[in-house]
C-alpha positions as CSV (number, residue, x, y, z in Angstrom):
1,X,22.9,17.6,-14.0
2,X,23.1,14.0,-15.2
3,X,24.9,11.4,-13.2
4,X,24.7,7.6,-13.0
5,X,22.5,6.1,-10.3
6,X,24.0,6.3,-6.9
7,X,23.0,2.7,-6.2
8,X,24.1,1.4,-9.6
9,X,27.2,-0.4,-8.5
10,X,25.3,-2.3,-5.7
11,X,22.7,-3.4,-8.1
12,X,24.9,-4.5,-11.0
13,X,27.3,-6.4,-8.7
14,X,24.5,-8.1,-6.8
15,X,25.4,-6.4,-3.5
16,X,22.1,-4.6,-3.2
17,X,19.9,-6.0,-0.5
18,X,16.3,-6.6,-1.3
19,X,13.7,-7.7,1.2
20,X,14.1,-11.4,0.3
21,X,17.8,-11.1,0.8
22,X,17.6,-10.0,4.5
23,X,18.8,-12.7,6.9
24,X,17.8,-12.8,10.5
25,X,19.0,-15.7,12.7
26,X,16.3,-18.3,13.5
27,X,14.0,-17.3,10.7
28,X,11.2,-19.7,9.8
29,X,9.3,-19.7,6.5
30,X,5.6,-19.6,5.7
31,X,3.6,-20.8,2.7
32,X,0.1,-19.4,2.0
33,X,-2.6,-21.6,0.8
34,X,-5.3,-20.1,-1.5
35,X,-8.9,-21.0,-2.1
36,X,-9.6,-23.1,-5.2
37,X,-13.2,-21.7,-5.5
38,X,-14.4,-18.2,-6.2
39,X,-17.5,-18.0,-4.0
40,X,-18.8,-19.9,-0.9
41,X,-17.5,-20.7,2.5
42,X,-15.1,-23.2,4.1
43,X,-16.9,-26.0,5.9
44,X,-13.7,-27.7,7.2
45,X,-9.9,-27.7,6.7
46,X,-8.2,-31.0,7.4
47,X,-4.7,-30.0,8.5
48,X,-3.6,-33.3,10.1
49,X,-1.2,-34.4,7.4
50,X,0.2,-30.9,7.1
51,X,0.8,-30.6,10.9
52,X,2.7,-33.9,10.9
53,X,4.9,-33.1,7.9
54,X,8.6,-32.7,8.5
55,X,9.7,-29.3,9.8
56,X,6.2,-27.9,10.4
57,X,6.0,-25.4,13.3
58,X,2.4,-24.3,12.9
59,X,-0.7,-24.4,10.7
60,X,-2.8,-21.3,11.0
61,X,-6.4,-21.3,9.6
62,X,-8.1,-18.5,11.6
63,X,-6.8,-15.2,12.9
64,X,-7.8,-12.7,15.5
65,X,-6.8,-9.0,15.4
66,X,-6.8,-6.3,18.0
67,X,-8.5,-3.8,15.7
68,X,-9.4,-3.0,12.1
69,X,-6.8,-0.7,10.5
70,X,-7.9,2.6,8.8
71,X,-8.1,3.1,5.1
72,X,-7.0,3.9,2.4
73,X,-3.6,2.1,2.5
74,X,-5.2,-1.1,3.6
75,X,-5.7,-2.8,0.2
76,X,-8.5,-5.1,1.3
77,X,-10.9,-3.9,4.0
78,X,-11.3,-7.6,5.0
79,X,-8.3,-8.8,7.1
80,X,-6.9,-12.2,6.1
81,X,-8.1,-15.4,7.8
82,X,-10.8,-13.5,9.7
83,X,-13.7,-15.8,8.8
84,X,-14.7,-18.8,6.6
85,X,-16.2,-16.7,3.8
86,X,-14.7,-17.1,0.3
87,X,-14.9,-14.1,-2.0
88,X,-12.4,-14.9,-4.8
89,X,-10.2,-17.7,-6.1
90,X,-6.7,-17.5,-4.5
91,X,-8.0,-15.8,-1.3
92,X,-5.7,-17.0,1.5
93,X,-7.4,-19.6,3.7
94,X,-4.5,-21.0,5.7
95,X,-0.8,-20.5,6.4
96,X,1.8,-23.1,7.1
97,X,5.0,-22.2,9.0
98,X,8.1,-24.5,8.8
99,X,11.8,-24.6,9.2
100,X,12.4,-24.2,5.5
101,X,10.5,-22.8,2.5
102,X,10.4,-26.2,0.8
103,X,8.9,-27.9,4.0
104,X,6.3,-25.1,4.3
105,X,5.3,-25.5,0.6
106,X,5.1,-29.2,0.8
107,X,2.9,-29.1,4.0
108,X,0.6,-26.5,2.5
109,X,0.0,-28.9,-0.4
110,X,-1.3,-31.5,2.1
111,X,-4.2,-29.4,3.3
112,X,-7.6,-30.8,2.5
113,X,-10.5,-28.3,2.3
114,X,-14.2,-29.0,2.2
115,X,-16.1,-26.1,0.7
116,X,-19.8,-25.0,0.5
117,X,-19.9,-23.6,-3.0
118,X,-21.9,-20.7,-4.3
119,X,-22.4,-19.4,-7.8
120,X,-19.9,-16.6,-8.4
121,X,-20.3,-13.4,-10.3
122,X,-17.5,-14.1,-12.8
123,X,-17.0,-10.9,-14.8
124,X,-17.7,-7.2,-15.1
125,X,-20.3,-7.9,-17.8
126,X,-22.2,-10.3,-15.5
127,X,-22.1,-7.7,-12.7
128,X,-23.2,-4.6,-14.7
129,X,-26.9,-4.7,-13.8
130,X,-25.9,-4.2,-10.2
131,X,-23.4,-1.4,-10.8
132,X,-23.6,1.6,-8.4
133,X,-21.8,4.8,-7.5
134,X,-19.9,3.9,-4.4
135,X,-20.0,6.1,-1.2
136,X,-17.1,8.5,-0.9
137,X,-15.3,6.7,1.8
138,X,-11.8,5.2,2.0
139,X,-9.9,5.4,-1.2
140,X,-13.0,6.9,-3.0
141,X,-13.1,9.9,-0.6
142,X,-10.3,11.6,-2.5
143,X,-12.2,11.9,-5.8
144,X,-15.5,13.3,-7.0
145,X,-17.4,10.3,-8.5
146,X,-20.1,12.4,-10.2
147,X,-19.6,15.8,-11.7
148,X,-21.6,18.1,-13.9
149,X,-20.9,21.5,-15.6
150,X,-23.8,23.0,-17.5
151,X,-26.4,20.9,-19.3
152,X,-24.2,18.4,-21.2
153,X,-27.1,16.4,-22.6
154,X,-28.8,19.4,-24.1
155,X,-25.5,20.7,-25.5
156,X,-24.7,17.3,-27.0
157,X,-28.1,17.1,-28.7
158,X,-27.6,20.6,-30.2
159,X,-24.0,19.9,-31.3
160,X,-23.3,20.1,-35.0
161,X,-21.0,17.0,-34.8
162,X,-21.3,14.1,-32.4
163,X,-19.4,10.9,-31.7
164,X,-19.9,8.3,-29.1
165,X,-18.4,4.9,-28.3
166,X,-18.0,2.2,-25.7
167,X,-14.4,1.5,-24.8
168,X,-13.1,-1.4,-22.7
169,X,-9.8,-2.0,-20.9
170,X,-8.7,-5.4,-19.5
171,X,-7.7,-6.6,-16.1
172,X,-4.0,-5.9,-15.8
173,X,-1.4,-7.4,-13.4
174,X,1.6,-5.6,-12.1
175,X,4.0,-8.5,-12.6
176,X,7.2,-7.0,-11.1
177,X,10.4,-8.9,-11.1
178,X,10.4,-9.1,-7.3
179,X,7.4,-10.9,-5.7
180,X,6.3,-9.2,-2.5
181,X,8.1,-10.4,0.6
182,X,7.8,-9.6,4.3
183,X,10.0,-10.7,7.2
184,X,8.5,-10.2,10.7
185,X,10.5,-10.3,14.0
186,X,9.0,-9.6,17.4
187,X,11.0,-8.5,20.5
188,X,8.4,-8.4,23.3
189,X,5.6,-6.2,21.9
190,X,8.0,-4.5,19.5
191,X,7.8,-5.5,15.8
192,X,10.4,-5.1,13.1
193,X,9.1,-5.6,9.6
194,X,11.3,-5.9,6.5
195,X,8.9,-5.4,3.7
196,X,9.0,-4.9,0.0
197,X,6.9,-1.7,0.0
198,X,6.6,1.6,-1.7
199,X,6.1,3.5,1.6
200,X,7.1,2.6,5.1
201,X,5.6,5.3,7.3
202,X,2.1,5.1,5.8
203,X,1.9,1.4,6.4
204,X,3.1,1.4,10.0
205,X,-0.2,2.6,11.6
206,X,-2.2,-0.1,9.9
207,X,0.1,-2.8,11.3
208,X,0.1,-1.2,14.8
209,X,-3.7,-1.0,14.9
210,X,-4.2,-4.6,13.7
211,X,-1.9,-6.0,16.4
212,X,-2.9,-3.6,19.2
213,X,0.5,-2.0,19.8
214,X,1.7,1.6,19.8
215,X,2.7,2.9,16.4
216,X,6.2,3.6,17.7
217,X,6.6,-0.1,18.4
218,X,6.5,-0.9,14.7
219,X,9.7,-0.4,12.7
220,X,9.4,-0.9,8.9
221,X,12.5,-1.3,6.7
222,X,12.8,-1.5,3.0
223,X,16.1,-1.0,1.3
224,X,15.4,-1.6,-2.4
225,X,12.3,-2.7,-4.3
226,X,12.6,-4.9,-7.3
227,X,9.8,-3.2,-9.2
228,X,6.8,-1.3,-7.7
229,X,4.1,-0.2,-10.0
230,X,1.4,0.4,-7.4
231,X,0.9,-3.1,-6.0
232,X,3.4,-2.3,-3.2
233,X,1.7,1.0,-2.4
234,X,-0.9,-0.7,-0.1
235,X,-0.8,-3.2,2.7
236,X,-1.9,-6.6,1.3
237,X,-2.9,-9.7,3.3
238,X,0.6,-11.3,3.5
239,X,2.0,-8.2,5.3
240,X,-0.4,-9.0,8.2
241,X,0.2,-12.7,8.1
242,X,4.0,-12.5,8.6
243,X,3.8,-10.9,12.0
244,X,0.8,-13.2,12.9
245,X,3.0,-16.2,12.2
246,X,6.0,-14.8,13.9
247,X,4.0,-14.2,17.1
248,X,2.5,-17.8,16.9
249,X,5.9,-19.5,16.6
250,X,7.9,-17.0,18.7
251,X,10.6,-16.5,16.1
252,X,11.1,-14.5,12.9
253,X,9.0,-15.6,10.0
254,X,9.4,-14.7,6.3
255,X,6.5,-14.7,3.9
256,X,7.4,-14.4,0.2
257,X,4.5,-14.9,-2.1
258,X,4.8,-17.1,-5.1
259,X,4.8,-15.8,-8.7
260,X,1.2,-16.9,-9.2
261,X,0.2,-15.2,-6.0
262,X,1.5,-12.0,-7.4
263,X,-1.4,-12.1,-9.8
264,X,-4.1,-12.8,-7.2
265,X,-2.7,-11.5,-3.8
266,X,-1.4,-8.0,-4.5
267,X,-4.1,-6.4,-6.6
268,X,-4.5,-5.6,-10.3
269,X,-5.8,-2.8,-12.5
270,X,-9.5,-3.5,-12.6
271,X,-11.3,-3.8,-16.0
272,X,-13.4,-0.9,-17.2
273,X,-16.3,-0.3,-19.5
274,X,-16.5,3.3,-20.5
275,X,-18.9,5.3,-22.7
276,X,-17.7,8.6,-24.1
277,X,-19.9,11.1,-26.0
278,X,-18.5,14.2,-27.5
279,X,-20.3,17.1,-29.2
280,X,-18.5,19.8,-31.2
281,X,-19.0,22.6,-33.6
282,X,-18.2,22.2,-37.3
283,X,-15.0,24.1,-36.5
284,X,-14.0,21.5,-33.9
285,X,-14.8,23.3,-30.7
286,X,-16.0,20.9,-28.0
287,X,-19.4,21.8,-26.7
288,X,-20.1,18.8,-24.5
289,X,-18.1,15.9,-22.9
290,X,-20.0,13.0,-21.3
291,X,-17.9,10.2,-19.8
292,X,-19.4,7.3,-17.9
293,X,-17.2,4.6,-16.4
294,X,-17.8,1.4,-14.5
295,X,-15.1,-1.0,-13.2
296,X,-15.1,-4.4,-11.4
297,X,-14.5,-4.4,-7.6
298,X,-14.4,-7.1,-5.0
299,X,-17.5,-8.3,-3.1
300,X,-16.3,-6.6,0.1
301,X,-14.8,-3.3,-1.2
302,X,-15.9,-0.6,-3.6
303,X,-12.7,0.8,-5.1
304,X,-13.4,2.9,-8.2
305,X,-11.0,3.0,-11.1
306,X,-11.4,6.7,-11.6
307,X,-11.3,6.7,-15.3
308,X,-13.6,9.6,-16.0
309,X,-11.5,12.0,-13.9
310,X,-9.3,12.8,-16.9
311,X,-12.3,14.2,-18.8
312,X,-12.9,16.7,-16.0
313,X,-9.6,18.5,-16.6
314,X,-8.1,17.6,-20.0
315,X,-9.9,19.8,-22.5
316,X,-12.0,23.0,-22.4
317,X,-15.8,22.6,-23.0
318,X,-18.7,24.7,-21.7
319,X,-20.6,21.6,-20.5
320,X,-19.5,18.3,-19.1
321,X,-20.9,15.3,-17.2
322,X,-19.0,12.4,-15.6
323,X,-20.0,9.4,-13.5
324,X,-17.9,6.6,-12.1
325,X,-19.5,3.4,-10.8
326,X,-18.4,0.0,-9.5
327,X,-19.8,-3.5,-9.9
328,X,-19.1,-6.3,-7.5
329,X,-17.4,-9.3,-9.0
330,X,-15.9,-12.4,-7.3
331,X,-12.3,-11.2,-7.7
332,X,-9.8,-9.6,-5.4
333,X,-9.8,-5.9,-4.7
334,X,-8.2,-3.8,-7.4
335,X,-5.3,-1.7,-6.5
336,X,-3.1,1.2,-7.6
337,X,-1.4,0.5,-10.9
338,X,0.6,3.0,-13.0
339,X,-1.4,5.1,-13.5
340,X,-4.8,4.5,-11.7
341,X,-7.8,5.8,-13.5
342,X,-5.9,8.1,-15.9
343,X,-4.4,5.6,-18.3
344,X,-7.7,3.7,-18.7
345,X,-9.6,7.0,-19.0
346,X,-7.2,8.4,-21.5
347,X,-7.7,5.4,-23.8
348,X,-11.4,6.2,-24.0
349,X,-11.2,10.0,-24.2
350,X,-8.3,10.2,-26.6
351,X,-9.7,7.5,-28.8
352,X,-13.0,9.4,-29.0
353,X,-11.2,12.6,-29.9
354,X,-9.5,10.7,-32.7
355,X,-12.9,9.6,-33.9
356,X,-14.1,13.2,-33.7
357,X,-11.1,14.4,-35.7
358,X,-12.0,12.0,-38.6
359,X,-15.6,13.0,-38.4
360,X,-14.5,16.7,-38.8
361,X,-11.9,16.0,-41.4
362,X,-9.5,17.8,-39.0
363,X,-5.9,16.9,-38.1
364,X,-6.0,15.2,-34.6
365,X,-3.2,17.5,-33.3
366,X,-5.1,20.6,-34.5
367,X,-8.3,19.3,-32.8
368,X,-6.4,19.1,-29.5
369,X,-4.9,22.5,-30.0
370,X,-8.3,24.1,-30.5
371,X,-9.6,22.7,-27.3
372,X,-6.5,23.2,-25.2
373,X,-7.3,24.3,-21.6
374,X,-5.2,27.2,-20.4
375,X,-6.9,26.9,-17.0
376,X,-8.0,23.8,-15.2
377,X,-11.6,23.2,-16.4
378,X,-12.4,21.5,-13.1
379,X,-11.3,24.2,-10.7
380,X,-11.0,27.2,-13.0
381,X,-7.5,28.0,-11.6
382,X,-4.5,28.7,-13.8
383,X,-1.8,26.1,-14.0
384,X,1.5,26.7,-12.3
385,X,3.0,25.6,-15.6
386,X,1.7,23.9,-18.7
387,X,3.7,23.4,-21.8
388,X,1.4,20.9,-23.5
389,X,1.1,22.9,-26.8
390,X,4.9,22.8,-27.0
391,X,4.8,19.1,-26.3
392,X,2.5,18.6,-29.3
393,X,4.8,20.8,-31.5
394,X,8.1,19.2,-30.5
395,X,7.0,15.6,-30.6
396,X,5.1,16.0,-33.9
397,X,8.2,17.6,-35.5
398,X,10.5,14.9,-34.2
399,X,8.1,12.2,-35.3
400,X,7.5,13.5,-38.8
401,X,3.7,13.9,-38.4
402,X,3.5,16.1,-41.5
403,X,4.5,13.1,-43.6
404,X,1.2,11.4,-42.6
405,X,-1.4,10.9,-45.3
406,X,-4.6,11.3,-43.2
407,X,-6.6,8.8,-45.2
408,X,-6.9,5.4,-43.4
409,X,-5.2,2.5,-45.1
410,X,-3.3,4.9,-47.4
411,X,0.3,4.2,-46.2
412,X,1.9,0.9,-47.1
413,X,5.3,-0.7,-47.4
414,X,4.8,-4.0,-49.3
415,X,2.5,-6.1,-47.3
416,X,2.8,-3.8,-44.3
417,X,0.0,-1.4,-43.5
418,X,1.5,1.7,-41.8
419,X,-0.4,3.8,-39.3
420,X,0.4,7.0,-37.5
421,X,-1.5,7.8,-34.4
422,X,-1.3,10.4,-31.5
423,X,-2.8,11.2,-28.2
424,X,-2.5,13.7,-25.4
425,X,-1.7,12.9,-21.8
426,X,-3.0,14.8,-18.7
427,X,-2.7,14.1,-15.0
428,X,-3.3,16.1,-11.9
429,X,-0.2,16.6,-9.9
430,X,-0.4,15.2,-6.3
431,X,1.8,16.4,-3.5
432,X,2.3,15.2,0.1
433,X,4.0,16.6,3.2
434,X,7.5,15.4,3.4
435,X,10.4,15.8,5.8
436,X,14.2,15.3,5.5
437,X,17.4,16.2,7.3
438,X,20.7,17.0,5.8
439,X,23.9,16.8,7.9
440,X,27.1,18.6,7.0
441,X,30.0,16.8,8.4
442,X,33.5,17.8,9.4
443,X,34.8,15.3,6.9
444,X,33.6,17.4,4.0
445,X,30.5,15.2,3.3
446,X,26.8,15.5,3.7
447,X,24.2,12.9,4.7
448,X,20.6,13.0,3.7
449,X,18.1,11.2,5.9
450,X,14.5,10.5,4.7
451,X,12.4,7.4,4.7
452,X,11.8,7.4,0.9
453,X,12.0,4.0,-0.8
454,X,13.9,3.3,-4.0
455,X,11.6,1.4,-6.3
456,X,13.8,1.6,-9.4
457,X,13.0,5.0,-10.7
458,X,16.2,6.7,-9.5
459,X,14.8,8.8,-6.6
460,X,17.9,8.2,-4.5
461,X,20.0,9.7,-7.3
462,X,17.9,12.8,-7.8
463,X,17.6,13.5,-4.1
464,X,21.4,13.2,-3.8
465,X,21.7,15.7,-6.7
466,X,19.4,18.2,-5.1
467,X,21.5,18.3,-1.9
468,X,24.8,18.2,-3.8
469,X,23.7,21.2,-5.9
470,X,22.5,23.2,-3.0
471,X,25.7,22.6,-1.0
472,X,28.0,22.8,-4.0
473,X,29.5,19.4,-3.2
474,X,30.4,16.6,-5.6
475,X,27.6,14.0,-5.6
476,X,30.1,11.3,-4.5
477,X,30.5,13.4,-1.2
478,X,26.8,13.2,-0.5
479,X,25.3,10.0,1.0
480,X,21.6,9.1,1.7
481,X,19.9,7.0,4.4
482,X,16.5,5.8,3.3
483,X,13.7,3.2,3.6
484,X,13.3,3.1,7.4
485,X,10.6,4.4,9.7
486,X,13.4,5.5,12.0
487,X,14.1,8.3,9.5
488,X,12.1,11.4,8.8
489,X,8.7,10.9,7.1
490,X,9.0,11.0,3.3
491,X,6.2,11.3,0.8
492,X,5.2,7.9,-0.4
493,X,6.9,6.5,-3.5
494,X,3.7,6.3,-5.5
495,X,1.6,8.9,-7.2
496,X,4.7,10.6,-8.6
497,X,5.3,12.5,-5.3
498,X,9.1,12.1,-4.7
499,X,10.6,14.6,-7.0
500,X,8.4,17.5,-5.9
501,X,7.5,16.7,-2.3
502,X,10.5,14.8,-0.9
503,X,12.9,16.6,-3.2
504,X,11.6,19.9,-1.8
505,X,12.1,18.6,1.8
506,X,15.7,17.7,1.0
507,X,16.3,21.2,-0.6
508,X,14.8,22.9,2.4
509,X,17.0,20.8,4.7
510,X,20.1,21.7,2.8
511,X,19.2,25.4,2.9
512,X,18.6,25.1,6.6
513,X,22.0,23.5,7.1
514,X,23.6,26.4,5.0
515,X,21.8,28.9,7.2
516,X,23.3,27.2,10.3
517,X,26.7,27.3,8.8
518,X,26.5,30.9,7.9
519,X,25.4,31.8,11.4
520,X,28.4,29.8,12.7
521,X,30.8,31.5,10.3
522,X,29.9,35.1,10.8
523,X,30.1,34.6,14.6
524,X,33.5,32.9,14.5
525,X,36.4,35.3,14.9
526,X,38.7,32.9,13.2
527,X,36.5,32.6,10.1
528,X,37.3,34.7,7.0
529,X,33.6,35.5,7.1
530,X,33.5,36.9,10.6
531,X,31.0,39.7,10.8
532,X,30.1,39.3,7.1
533,X,26.6,40.3,6.0
534,X,24.8,36.9,6.0
535,X,22.7,38.1,2.9
536,X,25.9,38.4,0.9
537,X,27.3,34.9,1.8
538,X,26.9,32.4,-1.1
539,X,27.6,28.7,-1.4
540,X,30.2,27.6,-3.9
541,X,33.1,25.0,-4.1
542,X,31.7,23.1,-1.1
543,X,31.8,26.1,1.3
544,X,30.8,29.6,2.1
545,X,32.1,32.7,0.3
546,X,31.5,36.4,0.2
547,X,33.3,38.1,-2.6
548,X,36.9,36.7,-2.5
549,X,36.9,35.4,1.0
550,X,35.5,32.3,2.5
551,X,36.2,28.7,3.5
552,X,35.0,25.1,2.9
553,X,32.3,23.7,5.2
554,X,34.6,21.1,6.8
555,X,37.2,23.7,7.8
556,X,34.5,25.8,9.6
557,X,33.1,22.7,11.4
558,X,36.4,21.3,12.4
559,X,37.6,24.6,13.9
560,X,34.4,24.8,15.9
561,X,34.5,21.2,16.9
562,X,31.2,20.5,15.2
563,X,31.0,16.9,13.9
564,X,27.6,17.3,12.3
565,X,25.6,20.4,11.4
566,X,22.0,19.4,10.8
567,X,19.5,21.1,8.6
568,X,15.8,20.2,8.7
569,X,13.4,20.4,5.9
570,X,9.6,20.2,6.2
571,X,7.8,20.6,2.8
572,X,4.1,21.4,3.3
573,X,2.1,21.6,0.0
574,X,-0.4,24.4,-0.5
575,X,-3.1,21.9,-1.4
576,X,-6.5,22.7,-2.7
577,X,-6.5,26.2,-1.2
578,X,-3.7,27.4,-3.5
579,X,-4.1,29.9,-6.2
580,X,-3.0,27.5,-8.9
581,X,-3.8,24.1,-10.3
582,X,-1.0,21.7,-10.9
583,X,-0.7,19.0,-13.5
584,X,1.7,17.0,-15.7
585,X,1.2,16.7,-19.4
586,X,2.4,14.7,-22.4
587,X,2.0,14.1,-26.1
588,X,2.4,10.7,-27.8
589,X,3.0,9.8,-31.4
590,X,3.1,6.2,-32.5
591,X,4.0,4.4,-35.8
592,X,2.6,0.9,-36.2
593,X,3.1,-1.7,-38.9
594,X,0.7,-4.5,-39.5
595,X,1.2,-7.3,-42.0
596,X,-2.0,-7.8,-43.9
597,X,-1.5,-11.6,-44.0
598,X,-0.7,-11.9,-40.3
599,X,-2.3,-8.9,-38.5
600,X,0.0,-8.5,-35.5
601,X,0.5,-4.9,-34.5
602,X,4.2,-3.9,-34.3
603,X,5.0,-0.6,-32.7
604,X,8.1,0.4,-34.6
605,X,8.4,4.0,-33.4
606,X,7.1,6.0,-30.5
607,X,7.9,9.7,-29.8
608,X,6.7,11.3,-26.5
609,X,7.2,14.8,-25.1
610,X,6.5,15.6,-21.4
611,X,5.9,18.9,-19.5
612,X,7.0,18.1,-15.9
613,X,8.8,21.3,-14.8
614,X,12.4,20.8,-13.9
615,X,14.1,17.6,-15.1
616,X,16.4,16.7,-12.2
617,X,18.4,14.0,-14.1
618,X,17.7,13.5,-17.8
619,X,19.2,10.0,-17.7
620,X,16.9,8.6,-15.0
621,X,14.0,10.6,-16.3
622,X,14.4,9.2,-19.8
623,X,14.6,5.7,-18.3
624,X,11.5,6.4,-16.2
625,X,9.5,7.7,-19.2
626,X,10.5,4.8,-21.4
627,X,9.5,2.3,-18.7
628,X,6.0,3.9,-18.5
629,X,5.6,3.8,-22.3
630,X,6.7,0.2,-22.5
631,X,4.3,-0.7,-19.7
632,X,1.3,0.7,-21.5
633,X,2.4,-0.7,-24.8
634,X,1.9,-4.0,-23.1
635,X,-1.6,-3.0,-22.0
636,X,-2.4,-1.9,-25.6
637,X,-1.2,-5.0,-27.3
638,X,-1.0,-8.1,-25.1
639,X,-1.7,-7.9,-21.4
640,X,-5.0,-9.4,-20.3
641,X,-5.8,-11.2,-17.1
642,X,-8.9,-13.1,-18.5
643,X,-11.6,-14.4,-16.1
644,X,-13.0,-17.8,-16.6
645,X,-16.6,-17.1,-17.8
646,X,-18.1,-19.5,-15.2
647,X,-15.9,-19.5,-12.1
648,X,-14.3,-16.0,-12.5
649,X,-10.9,-17.5,-11.8
650,X,-8.0,-15.8,-13.6
651,X,-6.9,-17.9,-16.6
652,X,-3.5,-16.3,-16.9
653,X,-2.0,-16.2,-13.4
654,X,1.6,-16.7,-14.5
655,X,4.2,-15.2,-16.8
656,X,3.8,-18.3,-19.0
657,X,0.4,-17.1,-20.0
658,X,0.3,-13.4,-19.1
659,X,2.5,-11.8,-21.6
660,X,4.4,-8.6,-20.9
661,X,6.6,-6.8,-23.4
662,X,10.1,-8.0,-24.0
663,X,12.8,-6.3,-26.0
664,X,11.7,-7.9,-29.3
665,X,8.2,-6.3,-28.8
666,X,9.6,-2.8,-28.5
667,X,10.6,-0.4,-31.3
668,X,12.5,2.8,-31.0
669,X,11.2,5.1,-28.1
670,X,12.3,8.7,-28.2
671,X,11.6,11.0,-25.2
672,X,11.6,14.8,-25.1
673,X,11.3,17.0,-22.1
674,X,9.8,20.5,-22.5
675,X,9.7,23.4,-20.0
676,X,11.6,25.0,-17.2
677,X,11.6,24.6,-13.4
678,X,8.2,25.2,-11.9
679,X,8.9,26.8,-8.6
680,X,5.2,27.8,-8.3
681,X,4.5,24.1,-7.7
682,X,7.2,23.5,-5.1
683,X,10.7,24.8,-4.1
684,X,12.6,22.3,-6.2
685,X,10.6,23.1,-9.4
686,X,10.0,19.5,-10.4
687,X,6.7,17.7,-11.0
688,X,6.1,14.0,-11.2
689,X,7.0,11.9,-14.3
690,X,6.4,8.3,-13.3
691,X,2.6,8.4,-13.8
692,X,2.2,10.8,-16.7
693,X,4.6,8.8,-18.8
694,X,2.0,6.0,-18.9
695,X,-1.0,8.2,-19.9
696,X,-2.1,8.3,-23.5
697,X,-0.1,5.5,-25.0
698,X,-2.9,3.0,-25.4
699,X,-5.0,5.5,-27.4
700,X,-2.0,6.6,-29.5
701,X,-1.5,2.9,-30.5
702,X,-5.2,2.3,-31.1
703,X,-5.4,5.5,-33.2
704,X,-2.4,4.4,-35.3
705,X,-4.1,1.0,-35.8
706,X,-7.2,2.8,-37.1
707,X,-5.1,4.9,-39.5
708,X,-3.3,1.8,-40.7
709,X,-6.4,-0.4,-41.2
710,X,-9.5,1.7,-41.1
711,X,-10.7,-0.6,-38.3
712,X,-11.5,1.1,-35.0
713,X,-10.6,-1.1,-32.0
714,X,-12.3,0.1,-28.8
715,X,-11.4,-2.9,-26.6
716,X,-7.9,-3.6,-25.2
717,X,-5.6,-5.4,-25.8
718,X,-5.5,-5.1,-29.6
719,X,-4.8,-8.7,-30.5
720,X,-4.5,-10.4,-33.9
721,X,-8.0,-11.9,-33.8
722,X,-9.5,-8.4,-33.6
723,X,-7.8,-7.5,-36.9
724,X,-8.3,-10.7,-38.9
725,X,-10.4,-9.1,-41.7
726,X,-7.9,-6.7,-43.3
727,X,-8.3,-7.5,-47.0
């Protein structure tokens, strides 16, 4: 089924309410002041001018909390304004609350800060000597950070063909259209938070712990999110500061971070340095995979960018060894970004495979076919469904891969060097328990209730379709209530969990409502289905039918004076104890053109095929996939949050300097979906698309650049200065 987004009219007419649009009477406004140094401590803050400025209600420089919230959804383990230590430039050091935003901003500019400066660790390279494997606590607890299968070093040394290389990815910023915003309002010891977040329920216990109130006393609401690519998955400092300010001034307070604070206050994808070594037979069979990765982390956290994870599960090899380390840099804590670990790791692994293909004089697609893993190499379990070979075939055919001359620098059009590149995409499928209710009403409609948040991917539409299809109702007769902790707990809207997890909860709720309706009908003497065999009753035309007799749901409910008939759905994933492994898969093919006289890489065509089980709505799925591809084209070609080599401050903390792709940067993007519903994974048969769509693109582009130029670029982004010598 393919329909337009259910919230489309609200969004295109401007009627959609985002967090910054919420209006609460008496709201005051806060401005956050950030540190101008990267390392040291605050000796003194002179706030006299700020306090006497027009409209100022409070200047807050230190904070006390009732407790330390649990991880992992606390982005920074250090709570804001907790002490005088400075760990990175832009770290919040004070908050000014005033009657208007302009008054708060002006007063914040009047703060005078006396620092005790220390020499910062400005970059990942500077921190490398102190890199370490972090303890498996907090966010790192979910992943193995070291792994070994067989003797990979021995197998590598004995391999007939070997390649190795160092690959680097840059610091990336999320840069959503909507800066994060939080509006806090207290009523006694009850707190209502309007927050631009990707999950409401998982953030509630952190806020409750920090402020020493019962979890049920915190209500979080989020209607729509104007772009969430991971930075709104966690609780960042401003979310704690809004209720802190509201409690101080005894009225609602809004904190909306500035565009520059988006780049320093809500995380980033940490830079990585990766070393990949591959050993293979002369026939192209992998014998050893060794993948080491290190990423920058903040001085007070040890969050790994799990880049080597992909090498544990992507291809079959009898031996493998992986290690993931972190190095402390004077920067903020990195965060989730589409897709954490996998996209950076895929750049390294898939680039190394391309190098191996050239070393073997073997087609890059064929090399991947020969090393395709039918079972998950990490667990040994068969996949619920994996159509990666079909993805290679379909995408290669659509792209015209057979027209490729394999010799580098062999394809030209005038002054344009033409390159064809490809890469595979692999990602573990993650699921989470989710709940939903579906109410059948006596008006012939249905209402879904679940706390899921719409971040722009179209989840409200697909959830509506799932219920409508199960109930055989038109989609315009199905409504959805969402984005509120007063509703049943949804899976979080990150990690590609909504389609499979929350979608299954909605399906189970709809089925439960149907069961209740059947029970009502067969026991109702006035129903055409009275005493019918429940097993023979089916749903069609918005009602219940057995053979040629039946009735619509609303007739059944009205006659029995039932206003709402509720079904409840509780999806509980099998988890690690299941018989199968679950993953999502993709294949990418890219054509680049590079003018020899001005070596700027232009991606003119990109074809991708994905294996994700059931595609719930091809229109929203295609949009989601194209978005993921465009996002990683930016990482491949232009995005780079550069640190100053002395201070460590980001040099590009604004859209004037940090370039993201615009329409003129993007060529034709063609998306193919391969496969059937995967009901072994979950009842709805769908696996996640949002993350896998971004895995493999950077390597596909880099491999196309090598084919065009004969120059192997192992450091992202691939900018003109890296390609200057092309004669």
